[in-house]
N, C-alpha and C positions, 0 to 999 in steps of 0.2 A: 322191548324195554330200552334197548340201545337206540332205537329210532326216536323214542320219546326223549331220551337224554340228549341226543343230537339236536332235536328241535328246541329243547329248552336252552341249550348252549347258544344256538344261533340267535334265539330271541334275546338272551342276555347281552350278546355282543352288539346286536342292533340297537338295543336300548342304551348301552354304554356309548355307542357312536353318536346316537341322537343327543344324548346329554352333553357329550364333548363338543359337538357342532353348535349346540344351543349356547354353551358357555362362551364360545368364541364369537358367535353372531350377536353383536351388541346393537341395540337400537336406542333411540333417543326420543325426547318429547319437545314439541314446539308449542308454546302457549303465549297468550297475551290478550289484548283487547282491541276492539274496533271502535273508532270514533267517527261520527259523521261530519259533514262540512260545517256544522254549527258548534262542534266541540263537545257534543253529548254522546254518551255511550249508545251504540247502535245495537238493537236486538233483532233476532231472527234474520241475520245476514248469513248467506251461504258463502263459505270460503273453499276454494279448490286448491289442492296441492298438486302441482304439475311437475313431471320430470322434464329433463332437457329436450325430449322429443315432443313435448306438449300434451302427453297423455296424462290422464287423471290418475293419481296415486291414492289420495284420500280426499274426503270432504268433511267439513265441520260447520256447525251452526252456532252463532253467538247466543249466549244465554239471556234470559229475561228475568224479571222479578227484582227483588231488592238486593239480593246478594249475588255477586258475580255477574252483574248486568254488563252485557257487551263482551264477556270473556269467551274465549275459544281455546281449543287444544287439539293438536294432532299427536297421536300416540303411536309408539312402535315404528318410528321413522328410521330407516337405515341411513348410514352416512352417504352423502352425495350432494349434488347441486339440484335445487328445486326453485320453483316460482309459485308464490301465493297470489292467486288471482281472484278478484271480487268484482262482480257486476250486479249492483243492487238497483239498477234502473235509475229512478229519479233521486234515490238516496246517494248515489255516487258510485265511482269505480276506483279500483286500485290494483296495482301490479307490483310485487316486491320480490326481487331475486334474493335467495338465501343459500347458505352453504352449511351443511351439517357435517361436523367432523368428529370431535372428541367429547363434547359435552352437550347437555340439554340447552335449548334456547328458550329463555323465559323473558317475560315482560316485552315481547315483541309487539309494540303498539302500532296499529295501522290506521292512518287517517284517510278517509274517503275524499275524493275530489269530484266535482261535477263532471258529468259526461259531456264531451264536446257536443255542441248543438249541431244538428244535421243541417245541411244546406237547405235553404228555403227556395222551393221551386215556385216561381210566380207564374200566374196565368196571364193570359192576354187581358189587358184592361177592358172592362165592360162597365156598363152603367151600374150593375149590381155589385161589382167587385173592382173598385177603383184602385189605382196604383198607390201604395203607401209612400209617404215622403222619404223614409229611411229604409233602404232595402239591403244594405251591406251586411254581410254575414261575417262575423269574426269568431275566432276560437275563444274558448273560455280562458280567462286570465289565470285562474288557479291551476288549470291543467298545464298551461304553458310554463308557469313558474316551477311546477313539479318536475317537468321534463328538463328545464334548464338546471335545476338543482342536481338532478341525477348526472347530467353531463359534467357539471363542475366537480362533483365527487369523483367521477371517473378520471378527469384530467388531473385532479390533485393526486390520485394514486399513481398515475403515470409519471408525474413530476417527481414524486418521492423515489420511485424506482430509478429514474434517470439520474437523480442526485446521488444515489448510492453507487451507481455505475461510474459516475464522474469522480467520486472520492476514491474508488479503487484505481482508476486510471492515474489520478494525481499521486497516489502512493507508489505506483509502479514507476512513474516519471521521476519522483524524488529518489527512488532507489537507484536508478541508472545515472542520474546527475551526481548524486553523492553516495558512493558505495559505503562510506563510513556510517550511514544511517542504519545499516543492518550488519555490516562487517567492520569490526573495530581493529582487526589485526592488519598491520601494514608490513609486508615482508620485502625487504630491500635485498636484491640479488647482486652478484658481483658484476654482471654485465650492465648495471645501471638501471635496470627496469624495476618496477614496483608492482607487487601483487597484493590486492586487497581481498581478504577472505577470512574464513574461520577454520582453525586447525582442528580436524576431527580425529586425526591419528598421527603419531610420530614415534620414531625409534632412533637409534644411533645413526642410521644411514639416510633416512628420508623423512619427508613430511607429506601428509595427505591433506590438501587444503580445499575447502568448499568455496567456490567463487561464483560470480554472476554468470560465467560461461560454462560452469560445470566443475568437476573435480580435477585437481591437478596434483601430480606426484612430483615433488621438488627434492632434488638431491641436497642433503644438509650441507655438503661442502660448498655449494653455490650460494648459500645464504650468508649475507654480511651482517644483517641486523633485523630483529623483529620488534616493531614498535606497537605498543598498545595505545591507540588513540581514543580519547574520550572527548567528544564534541558536545559542548553545551549549547543552549539555545541562542545565546548572544554571539556565538562563533559561527553560526550557520550563515552562509552567503547565498543570497538569491541570484540565480542565473536567469537572465532574461529569456523569455520564451523564444525570441527570434534566433538565439544561438544555441538552444538546447540540442537540436539535431546535429549541429556541426561541432559540438563541444568535445574537446579532448584535453586531458591533463597537460600542463606545460611540459615541453620536452626537457629531458635530462641534459645538463651541460656536457659537452664533450671533454674528455680527459685532455689536459694540456700536455703537450710534448716538451721534453726538456730542451733548453736552448744551448746549443754548442757554440762556444766562443774560442775555439782553438784557432791560433793564428796561422797554422799550417794546413791549407786545404787538402794536401796530399794525405795527411794522416786522419782526415775527418772520418773516413769509413772505418778505419781501425779504432778511432775513438768511440764510435757507436757501439762496438762490441764490448768495450770496457767502460761504458758510460755509467753514470749514477742511476740508481733506481730506488725511489723512496716509496714505501708502502706502509699501510696502517697496521699496527700490531694490536691484535685483540679488537675489542669493541670501543666505541666512543661512549664515555660515561656522561650521563646527564643528571645534574643536580640543581636544586632550587634553594636559594637562601631565604631568610625570614622576610626580606623585602619583596619577594616574588621575582627576583632576577634569576635567569637561567645560566648555568655555567657548564659548558661542554669541555671535556678533557680527554686526553688519550696519549698514545705514543706512536711515533713514526720512526721506522728503521730504514737505513740505507743499505739495500742488499746488492747494490751494484759494485763496480770496480773502481769508481772515481769519486772524488769528493763532490758533494752537492752543496751549493751555496744559496743563501736566501730561500731556504725551504719554508714554504707557507701552505696553508690550507684555506681554500675558498669555500665557504658554506653558502649554499643557495637555499633560502627559505621560501616555501610556498605559503603565501599569506591566505589564500582562499581558492575556491574552485573556479574562479573566473580567469585564472592564469597570472595573477599579480605575484611577483617575486621580489625579494630583496637579498642582497649579498653582503656578507661580513667576512673579513679576512683576519687570520691570526698567524704569526710566525712561530716556528718551532724553536725551542731553547736547546741549542746544541753547543758546539765548541766555538771558541773565538777564532776569527781569521782576519788578518790585516792584508789588504790588497796594495798593489803598487801605487794606487791613487791616494793612499793614506786612509781609506775608509776601513773601519773595523766593524765586524758584525759577529753576533753570537748565534746566528741562524744557519751555521754550516754543520754538515754531518759527514764525517769521514766514513769510508767503506766499513760496513759492519756496525756503525755506531747507532745509538738510539737516542732520540730527543723527545722531550715532553712538550705538550702544547695545551693552552687553555683559551677558550673563547668566552668572553663575558657578554651576554645578551641582556641589556637592561630591560626593566619592566615596561618602560615607555616604548620599546620596540613593538609591542602589541603581540597578539596571538598568531600562531602559525599552525598549519595542519600537517606539515612534514618538511623534510629538508634532504638535500644531497650535498656531497662534498667532492672537491677536486684537490689533489695534492700537486703542487707546482714547485719547481726549483730551477736553478740555473747552474751552469758549470763554467768555471774560469780556470785559467792555467795557474 
């Protein structure tokens, strides 16, 4: 009894496995009709379904009668690549590659073409068999047109594939020429360099930035400013193809060194230790008025040991990615100072003093993709 129970269990398991495999093994149907060279439905035509190795998988015969005349059908076809081949003698021939993947293939109409004529072997001219006037053998015109049509379809598919590859390459080229096309954050560092990227993590001490060259960890103390750039279509600049490989962003201007005007050369080294030193306090604020004019404002502090005169800030604006720049200058509003020459200025900062500045950028100045600044001053006795 145990043996009978075991046999029944094994039979049930085999049946369940067969049902599972059958449920996953999906087959499809290929159907359509065959038309002869005159455009009429062809009956009693044998169609062969061949695998990629040229072996016969199935065969079908077109129907006759009033209903379904010329129709055929291949049933239970597994997914894969096949070729439908027809050789109907004088009625014509056909060869059609197909690919069965996820659905049935219906209304696959096949048109027969005439079989190419075999070369005519002429015999030696005799009295009973004279030489014909025209003996040149040419291929059938419909067959040649069918072959050329197949080649054109193949080349069209290849061209579409190459166009898709070209578009991908253009997108990558655009990404390297203009990083702002994918990264809108411009991080300005204290050393004058700029990082374009996407901030994926930040805390009180550091930033983790995704860039074109990988991920960077930046100390927050080295960050001067983070600019969120939004580039519109009319602001994008075309970079000629000849300079794309050698293109690099315009270099940052060098920081100006203060000019010492002490009349005593012997004390010049001592003056350097106690010279003026003007730095930016906080961030530069950027506002826009109703007319579209941009106003930059901020504060500058003299942390050195001497008075700084004619304190100014030079803003270098990057107009586009081709390297075009424009410079605008504004003076700091500090304390009044009258020199021996009689000139009076309000752009002087005493040690420890703070002065405000404003830079008015008119709407006619045009758009810009970024900027850098340099604080400059002079020292007089």
